[in-house]
N, C-alpha and C positions, 0 to 999 in steps of 0.2 A: 504493500500500499504506500501511498504518498501522503506524508503528514506535513501540513503547513505550519511553520513556526513563525515567529516575528520577523526574523531576518531571512530565513531560507525555507525551502521545501525539501524534505529528505525522503529518500527512498528507503523504506523500512520494512523488514519482515518480522511479523509478530505471530507467534503460534504457541499452542499448548496451554495448559492450566497449571497453576501452582505457584510456588515461590519464583520470583523473576530473576532471570539471568540476563544481564546486559552484555552483549557480545560486540567488541570494538576492533575492527580491522585496522591495518596500517597501509603503508605505501607498497605497491600502487594498486591496492585491492578494492573490494567492495564487500557488502555483506555475504556475497557468495563464498568468501573464504571459509565461512562457518557452515557450509551446507551439509557436511558429514557430521557435525556436532549437534545441530539443531534437532534432527529426528531422535537421536539418542537421548538428548536432555528432555525433550517432550515426552518420550516413552517412559522416562524415569520420574515423571511428575513435576517437571519444571516448565514454567512459561518462559519463552525466549523472546528477547527484543534485540534484533540485529539491524542497526542502521547503517546505511552507507554514509560516511562523513561528508560534510560539505566540501565541494571541490573534487569529489571522486565519483566515478560511475554515473548512476542515474539521478544523483542529488544535485542541487543547484550549485552553480559556480558564481558567487556574488562578485560584483564589480568593484568592491571597495579597495582594491589594491592588495599588496602583501599583507597588511595588517588585518584584513578580513579573514585571514586564515591562521591567525595566531592560535595556539593551543587553548587560550582563554575563551576564544570564540566557540571552539568545539566543546568546551566544558558548559558554556551557556546553552548550546544547542541540546546537549544531553540532559541537563537539568530541566529545560523546558519540555523536551520530549517525554521524560518520565512524568512530568506534571500532566501533560495532555493525555497520558495513558493511565493516570490514576495510580501510579506507582510510587509509594512512599519510601521504600527501601528495597535494595536488590543486591544480588551478587554481581560483581563487575569483573569481566574477563577482557583482557586486551592483548593484541599481538603487534609487535613492531611499534609504529606510531600510536596505535590503539592502546598499547601499554602505557605510553606517556599521558594520554587522555585519562586512562583508567586511574593512574597514580594521581593525577590532578584531582579527580573526583574524590579519591580516598583522602586527600589532604584538606581540600576545601569544602567538602560536603560529607565529612566522615560519618555523620548521623544517618545518611542515606545508603551507606555502603556496608552490607553485611559481611562480605568477604572480598578479597581482592586476589585475582589471578593474573600474573604478568608472565607473558610468553616472549621469548627471544630478547626483548629489551628490558633491562633491569634498572640498575642505579646509574643514571646518566652522569652524575658527578664522578664516577669511576672512569668515564670516558673523557670528560672535560678536565679533570683535575691534573696535577702535576705528574702523577704516575700513569697517565693514560695514553702514552705514546704508542704502545702496542695496539690499543683499541683505535686510536686515530689512524694508524696505518691501514687497518682494515676498513675504516669508514672514510676513506679519501673522497668518496662521492658526496659526503655531507658538505664538504667544502666546495667542490665543483658545482653543486646545485645552486650555490649562492649567486652565480653569474647569470643573471637573467638575460635571456636571449641567446647567449653563447651556449649555455647548457642545453636549452631546447634544440638548438641547431645540431649540437654534437650528438644528442641522444636520438634524434629522429633521422639523422643522415642515413642514406642508403636503406630505406624502409626499416628504420629504427634498429639498424644493425648493432650499434653500440649499446642501446638499451637492452636489446635481446641478449647481448653478451653478459651484461650486468645481471640480468635476471635469469640466467641460464638454468637454474635449478627450479624455476617456477612451473608447477604442473599445469597452470592455466595460461601459459605464455602467450599464445595467440589471442586469447580473449582479453587479457589485460592490455596488451599492446593495441588491440583493436579499440578499446575504450579510450585510449589516450590519443587516438587520431582525431577525435572530435574537436572542433575549433575551441581553443582556450583550455582544453582538458589537461595537456601536459603542464602548462604554466600553473594551473590551479592546483594540481597534485604536488608540484614542487614547492608551492608557496608556503606549506606548513613548515618546511625547513628554513626558508628564508625569513619567515615571521618569528619563529620560535628559537632558532639556532643561528642567528646571524654571525658574522665573523667575530665581532667583539665579544660575543658570548663564548664562542669556541675557543678564543685565545685568553679569556679571563680565568679567574680562580672562583669556581662556583661556591656558593655557600652550602654547608652541609644540610641535607633535607631533614625535615622533622620525621620523628618515628610514626609509623602507621598504628592506628588503634584498633585494627581488626585483623583476623587471621590472614596470612599471605601465603600464597602458593607461587613459587617460581619455577618455570620450565624452560630449559635451554636445550638445543639439539647439537649433537657432536659435530655435524657437518655444516654448521653455520659459517658462511663466508664473510659475514659482516660484523658480527658481535662475538666477543670472547665470553668464556665461561666466568671469568673474574667479575665482569660487570653485572652478571646475574647473581652470583653468590655474595656479591657486596651488598645485596638487599638484606641479608640475614640480620645485621645489627640494627636495621631500621624496622624490624618486625618483632618487637618484644612480646607481643601478645601470643603469637604463634607463627612459626616459620617452617615451611616445608619446601624442600628443594627436590626436583626431579630432573633427570637428564634423559633425553630421548636419543637413543643410538641410531646409527645408520639413517639419518635424515638431515635435510638441510634446513635453511631458514624457514621455509613454508611447511613445517611439519604438521600443522592441522590438516593439510591436504595430503602429505606423503604418508603419514602414520596415524590415520584417523581413529583406528581401534585403540591404539595406545593412548592417544590424547583423550578420547572419551572416557577411557578407564580412569585416567588420572583426574579428569574434571569431576566425574561423577563421585569418586571416592572422597575427594576434598569437599565438594559441595554438600554431600550427605552428612559429612562430619560437622558441618557448620550451619545446618538449617536451623 
């Protein structure tokens, strides 16, 4: 369904009955990232809300420039969406940039978050801090994406050959590249990097994040090309209530698509412990 909010209209998949699980995708995906998890969660007695974030897929791409895509805008969208659906409190699951949005919700609207699951992307201060050079080497694209126009030209050159190379492990490669062909789609998708992690943030010394006040599950995959295990396990000190870490073997960055049975098993066991 399409749900109209004050700033944007989002493409959202809502299904099932029971405690609510909010599923947040990252770059360059849509709510289809969760298509293997949604049926399993619904069958286990959970209601799922899977939005496509602003700037991605079938959701609106606002014209407000780079700042229209700051992570704070996504937080506002999610809180308004939950309000429109009558959801007071939910379990929040995020992958990649969706993990950043999920963590923002857990920090700024903690009373609305029953549990937090972060996949692939964990503690970004481990990436941006003085000891994060190994992480920055893997995330060279984060800096390259800052150069508006140049990044779009390079990524889309020769039928998106460079983007295809970057996303080589993506199960839905043709589908996600096809979605980025729409006018303005690639720029909108890149703008979350430009708005939230500009060069001055990448080169600065980040303030230590506040602890989470709810149980936290962190999941990282051994074949991730972009993010190290250290930045995920660094979440542990930030989760004093309860921290659980799981490593998915033989899978790349998009392990919800590559290893759906394992992801479903981990999600369901964690959620059932925290209902």
